[in-house]
C-alpha positions in Angstrom: 181.6 218.1 153.5 178.5 219.2 151.6 178.8 220.8 148.2 178.2 224.5 149.0 175.0 225.8 147.5 173.5 228.6 149.5 170.6 229.1 147.2 169.1 225.9 148.7 169.0 227.3 152.2 165.4 227.9 153.3 165.9 227.9 157.1 168.7 228.6 159.6 169.1 227.0 163.0 171.0 229.5 165.2 173.0 228.6 168.3 172.7 231.3 171.0 175.7 232.2 173.3 178.8 232.8 171.2 176.7 233.1 168.0 174.0 235.8 168.6 175.3 237.1 171.9 178.0 236.7 174.5 176.7 236.5 178.1 174.3 239.3 178.3 175.7 241.3 175.4 173.9 241.1 172.1 176.3 241.2 169.1 175.9 244.3 166.9 175.5 242.1 163.9 172.5 240.1 165.3 169.6 242.5 164.7 170.5 243.3 161.0 171.3 239.6 160.4 167.8 238.6 161.6 166.2 241.4 159.6 168.1 240.1 156.5 166.8 236.6 156.9 163.3 237.9 157.0 163.9 240.0 153.9 165.3 237.0 152.1 162.3 234.8 153.1 164.6 232.5 155.1 163.2 231.1 158.3 165.1 230.8 161.6 165.0 228.8 164.8 166.9 229.6 167.9 168.5 226.6 169.4 170.2 225.7 172.7 171.2 222.7 174.8 170.5 224.6 178.1 167.5 222.8 179.6 167.6 224.8 182.9 165.4 227.5 181.2 162.1 227.0 179.4 161.2 228.2 176.0 159.0 230.8 177.7 162.1 232.0 179.6 164.1 232.4 176.4 161.3 234.2 174.7 161.1 236.7 177.5 164.9 237.1 177.5 165.0 237.8 173.7 162.3 240.4 174.0 164.3 242.1 176.7 167.2 242.2 174.3 164.9 243.7 171.6 164.5 240.6 169.5 160.9 239.8 168.6 160.3 236.0 168.9 157.6 233.7 170.0 157.8 230.2 171.6 157.6 228.4 168.2 160.9 230.1 167.2 162.9 228.0 169.8 164.2 224.5 170.0 165.8 223.5 173.3 167.1 220.1 174.4 164.0 219.8 176.7 161.7 220.1 173.6 163.9 217.6 171.7 163.8 215.1 174.7 160.0 215.4 175.0 159.7 214.9 171.3 161.8 211.7 171.7 159.6 210.5 174.6 156.4 211.2 172.7 157.6 209.2 169.7 159.5 206.3 171.4 157.7 206.0 174.8 154.1 206.6 173.8 152.8 204.9 177.0 154.7 207.3 179.3 152.4 209.7 181.0 154.2 210.5 184.2 157.8 211.6 184.3 160.2 212.0 187.3 162.0 215.1 186.2 165.5 216.0 187.6 165.3 219.6 186.5 164.6 223.2 187.5 161.1 224.4 188.3 161.1 226.1 184.9 161.9 222.8 183.2 159.3 220.9 185.2 156.7 223.5 184.3 157.5 223.1 180.6 157.1 219.3 181.0 153.7 219.8 182.6 152.6 222.2 179.9 153.5 219.5 177.3 150.9 217.3 178.9 152.9 215.1 181.2 152.4 214.6 184.9 155.5 215.5 186.8 155.9 212.7 189.4 156.6 213.8 193.0 159.0 212.1 195.4 156.3 209.5 196.4 154.7 208.9 193.0 155.8 206.1 190.6 156.7 207.5 187.2 156.7 205.9 183.8 160.1 207.3 182.9 162.9 209.5 184.2 164.0 212.7 182.5 167.2 214.4 183.5 168.1 218.0 182.6 170.5 220.7 183.6 169.2 221.1 187.2 170.7 224.2 188.8 168.5 223.6 191.8 169.7 220.0 192.3 169.6 218.6 195.8 170.6 215.2 197.1 167.3 213.5 197.7 165.8 213.9 194.2 169.1 212.7 192.7 168.8 209.6 194.8 165.2 209.1 193.9 166.0 209.4 190.2 168.7 206.7 190.7 166.2 204.5 192.5 163.7 204.6 189.6 166.4 204.1 187.0 167.7 201.0 188.9 164.1 199.7 189.0 164.2 199.7 185.2 162.3 202.9 184.4 163.3 204.3 181.0 165.9 207.0 181.3 166.3 210.0 179.0 168.8 212.9 179.4 168.3 216.2 177.6 171.9 216.9 176.5 175.5 215.6 177.1 177.3 218.9 178.1 179.4 218.1 181.2 179.8 221.8 182.2 178.0 225.0 181.3 180.3 227.8 180.2 180.7 230.7 182.6 182.9 233.7 183.3 182.5 233.2 187.0 185.1 231.6 189.3 183.2 228.3 189.5 182.4 225.1 187.5 178.7 224.9 186.5 178.1 221.1 186.6 175.8 220.4 183.7 173.5 217.6 182.6 176.2 215.4 181.2 178.0 215.2 184.5 174.7 214.6 186.4 173.9 211.8 183.9 177.3 210.3 184.4 176.6 210.3 188.2 173.4 208.4 187.7 175.0 206.0 185.2 177.7 205.2 187.7 175.2 204.7 190.5 172.8 202.5 188.6 174.9 200.8 185.9 172.4 202.0 183.2 172.9 204.5 180.4 170.1 206.7 179.1 168.0 205.5 176.2 168.7 208.8 174.4 170.4 212.1 174.8 168.6 214.2 172.1 170.4 217.5 172.6 173.3 218.6 170.4 175.2 216.9 168.8 172.4 214.3 168.3 170.4 214.8 165.1 167.3 214.5 167.3 167.8 218.2 168.0 167.3 219.2 164.4 164.7 216.6 163.4 161.7 218.5 164.9 162.8 221.6 162.9 162.9 219.7 159.7 159.5 218.1 160.4 157.9 221.4 161.5 159.0 223.3 158.4 158.8 220.5 155.8 162.6 220.8 155.1 165.1 218.5 153.5 168.4 218.5 155.4 170.2 220.2 152.6 167.8 223.2 153.0 168.9 223.8 156.6 172.0 225.7 157.8 173.2 225.1 161.3 175.1 228.1 162.6 177.1 227.9 165.8 180.5 228.4 167.5 181.3 224.9 168.6 182.8 222.2 166.5 182.0 219.2 168.7 178.3 220.0 169.1 177.0 222.4 166.5 179.1 221.3 163.6 179.0 217.6 164.5 175.2 217.8 164.6 175.1 219.4 161.2 177.4 216.7 159.8 175.3 213.9 161.3 172.1 215.5 160.0 173.3 216.4 156.5 172.7 220.1 157.1 175.1 222.9 156.1 177.5 223.5 159.0 178.5 227.1 159.4 181.1 227.6 162.1 181.4 231.2 163.4 184.5 232.4 165.2 182.7 234.8 167.5 182.5 232.4 170.4 184.4 229.4 171.7 186.3 228.2 168.7 189.5 229.8 167.5 190.7 230.1 163.9 193.5 227.6 164.8 190.9 225.1 166.2 188.8 225.5 163.1 191.8 224.9 160.8 192.7 221.7 162.7 189.2 220.3 162.8 188.6 217.0 161.0 186.2 216.8 159.3 186.2 220.5 158.4 183.0 222.5 158.8 181.4 223.4 155.5 182.0 227.1 156.2 184.2 228.9 158.7 183.3 232.6 159.1 184.1 235.4 161.4 180.5 235.8 162.4 176.9 235.9 161.3 177.3 239.1 159.4 179.6 237.4 157.0 177.2 234.5 156.6 174.3 237.0 155.9 176.4 238.7 153.2 177.0 235.3 151.5 173.3 234.4 151.7 172.3 237.8 150.2 174.9 237.5 147.4 173.7 234.0 146.5 170.1 235.2 146.3 171.1 238.1 144.2 173.0 235.9 141.8 170.1 233.5 141.6 167.5 236.2 140.7 170.0 238.2 138.5 169.1 241.4 140.4 
């Protein structure tokens, strides 16, 4: 556990569902919390593992909810995966993408060719494909079996939903491909991998101790904060109960009711620092 020093915090990485909103309902505390961060001069990045939607999709959704944000304010597992490919597979120009049209468009906008069913790719990228059909799944398996590098965006096996169904997520799709091909992905850069936070640290010139990761899941948000060396702030407004938080080992650095409580702590720390 980090030694708690909130005066060090220069930037906050914010999980979305369960932290800022629930389903389509924005928490009442979210707008004033974001306004407080701006007032304190603390930056923020909105962060999600869900690779079925592009950064452009999320920007539009936030504006519909009344939150002003641009594309540079978001970090998704797709962005993290493309960052990994750019750094570790510099020769890759063409990707076979098992993903939604929105994800494929984001990959193309990043400068990669999205290989069709008949084209030979340099690597395979697997995301949360809510449009998945059998033939592309088999084609992805074929290229993986041929030895093409294989990257998955994130490890979530299911996506949370209040509908009477199971939303099979990227981790389960990846497990299917692993079982069919006998090969594991080179990397899974989404939460809890530190690769999800590395681009934020680089982009804003931050040390890990200057970043707070705020989220509602112990095994993704808090585990990633621990691996990165960032401050882990668990909020009880989403998935995790107070009992789960109490039993967690290692314990998160902070366990709070929600973002409003964290905002009050940040403001108090700044006030104490300035003597105002």
